[in-house]
C-alpha positions in Angstrom: -28.1 -11.1 33.2 -28.4 -14.3 31.1 -25.2 -16.4 30.8 -24.5 -17.9 27.3 -21.8 -19.9 25.7 -21.9 -17.6 22.6 -19.0 -15.1 22.2 -19.4 -11.6 20.8 -18.5 -12.8 17.3 -21.2 -15.5 17.3 -23.8 -13.1 18.5 -22.8 -10.6 15.8 -23.1 -13.4 13.2 -26.6 -14.3 14.4 -27.7 -10.7 14.2 -26.1 -10.2 10.7 -27.8 -13.4 9.4 -31.2 -12.2 10.8 -30.9 -8.8 9.2 -29.6 -10.3 5.9 -32.6 -12.6 5.7 -35.2 -10.2 6.9 -34.1 -7.2 4.9 -32.0 -8.5 1.9 -32.6 -5.6 -0.4 -31.7 -3.0 2.2 -28.5 -4.8 3.2 -27.6 -5.3 -0.5 -28.2 -1.6 -1.2 -26.3 -0.5 1.9 -23.2 -2.6 0.9 -23.5 -1.3 -2.7 -23.5 2.3 -1.4 -20.5 1.7 0.8 -18.6 0.1 -2.1 -19.5 3.1 -4.3 -18.3 5.5 -1.6 -15.0 3.6 -1.3 -14.4 3.7 -5.0 -15.2 7.4 -5.1 -12.7 8.1 -2.4 -10.0 6.1 -4.3 -10.8 7.9 -7.5 -10.5 11.3 -5.8 -6.8 10.6 -5.1 -6.0 8.6 -8.2 -3.9 11.4 -9.7 -1.4 11.1 -6.8 -1.7 7.4 -6.0 -2.3 4.1 -7.8 -3.6 0.7 -6.7 -1.7 -2.5 -7.3 -2.1 -5.9 -5.6 -4.4 -4.6 -2.9 -1.9 -1.8 -2.0 -2.1 1.9 -2.5 1.1 3.4 -3.7 2.3 7.0 -3.4 2.8 8.5 -6.9 3.8 12.1 -6.9 6.8 14.2 -8.2 8.4 13.8 -4.8 9.1 10.1 -5.7 11.5 11.3 -8.4 13.2 14.1 -6.4 13.6 12.9 -2.8 16.6 10.7 -2.0 17.0 9.4 1.5 19.1 7.1 3.6 17.6 4.3 5.7 17.4 6.4 8.8 15.5 9.0 6.9 13.2 6.9 4.7 11.6 5.0 7.7 10.8 8.3 9.4 9.5 9.9 6.1 7.0 7.2 5.4 5.9 6.9 9.0 5.2 10.6 9.2 3.7 11.0 5.7 0.3 12.6 5.6 -0.7 12.0 1.9 -4.0 11.4 0.0 -5.9 12.0 3.3 -4.1 9.1 4.9 -1.4 8.8 7.6 -0.8 5.0 7.6 2.0 4.9 5.0 5.0 2.6 5.3 8.2 1.6 3.4 7.4 -1.3 1.1 8.9 -4.8 1.5 11.1 -6.1 -1.2 8.5 -8.5 -2.5 5.9 -5.7 -2.7 8.2 -3.2 -4.6 9.2 -6.0 -7.0 5.6 -6.2 -8.2 6.0 -2.8 -9.8 8.7 -4.0 -12.2 7.8 -4.8 -15.8 10.5 -7.4 -16.8 9.8 -6.9 -20.5 11.1 -3.3 -20.3 14.3 -1.5 -19.5 15.2 2.1 -18.7 12.5 2.4 -17.0 11.4 -1.2 -16.1 8.4 0.1 -14.2 4.7 -0.7 -14.8 3.1 1.8 -17.2 0.6 2.9 -14.5 3.4 4.6 -12.5 3.5 8.3 -13.5 6.4 9.5 -11.4 9.4 7.2 -11.3 13.1 7.4 -12.0 15.2 4.7 -13.7 17.1 4.4 -10.4 17.2 2.6 -7.1 14.3 2.7 -4.6 14.6 1.5 -1.0 12.6 -1.3 0.6 12.1 -2.1 4.3 13.7 -5.5 3.9 17.0 -6.0 5.7 19.7 -8.3 4.2 19.9 -11.6 6.0 23.6 -11.9 4.9 25.0 -8.5 5.6 24.2 -6.6 8.7 23.1 -3.0 8.3 22.2 -3.3 4.7 18.8 -3.0 3.1 17.4 -4.3 -0.2 16.6 -2.0 -3.0 14.9 -2.3 -6.5 16.6 -0.7 -9.4 14.0 0.4 -11.9 16.5 0.9 -14.8 16.6 -2.9 -15.5 14.4 -4.3 -12.8 17.3 -5.6 -10.7 17.5 -5.9 -7.0 20.5 -5.6 -4.6 21.6 -4.6 -1.1 23.2 -1.4 -0.1 24.6 0.4 2.9 21.9 2.1 5.0 23.8 5.4 4.6 23.4 5.5 0.8 20.7 7.8 -0.5 18.1 6.4 -2.9 14.6 7.2 -3.9 11.6 6.2 -1.8 8.0 5.3 -2.7 5.7 4.8 0.3 2.8 2.3 0.3 -0.2 1.5 2.5 -2.6 -1.4 2.8 -6.1 -0.8 1.4 -8.7 -1.0 4.1 -10.9 -4.1 4.1 -13.6 -2.2 5.9 -16.4 -1.3 3.6 -16.7 2.4 2.7 -13.0 3.0 3.6 -9.9 3.0 1.5 
């Protein structure tokens, strides 16, 4: 066995550069095909999800009907099997706030959201000032606040979009 100072990543880069230079059209076509596959997969679930700020958001009628407390909403998103994905989570306050359109009221949500109430939606962000309280976003006027973890509000789960080509 030959010893080298190169780590696995360096070797992978050498191989990638060699293939890119020797077969530029094949590599380009391969990456194009993977991107098309990824876009098709996303389009296949676009009636029940939407993409915003590199995140995929759950968007179904359950988002207007289901009201949970903090013990329930964490489990709900963690166990969610939706749009052929199982890596859903509760959004952070900063993430959920990106869905607010501050030029609107009653519902202050972005137009791309099909299923939303003009009401409060939980986030996973804990209050730094008051123990056992979580932040929420109220989509009636786009306001935020904190509330007891026992209150029942709507929930909208989110997942990170894969950065791996061909996956979503």
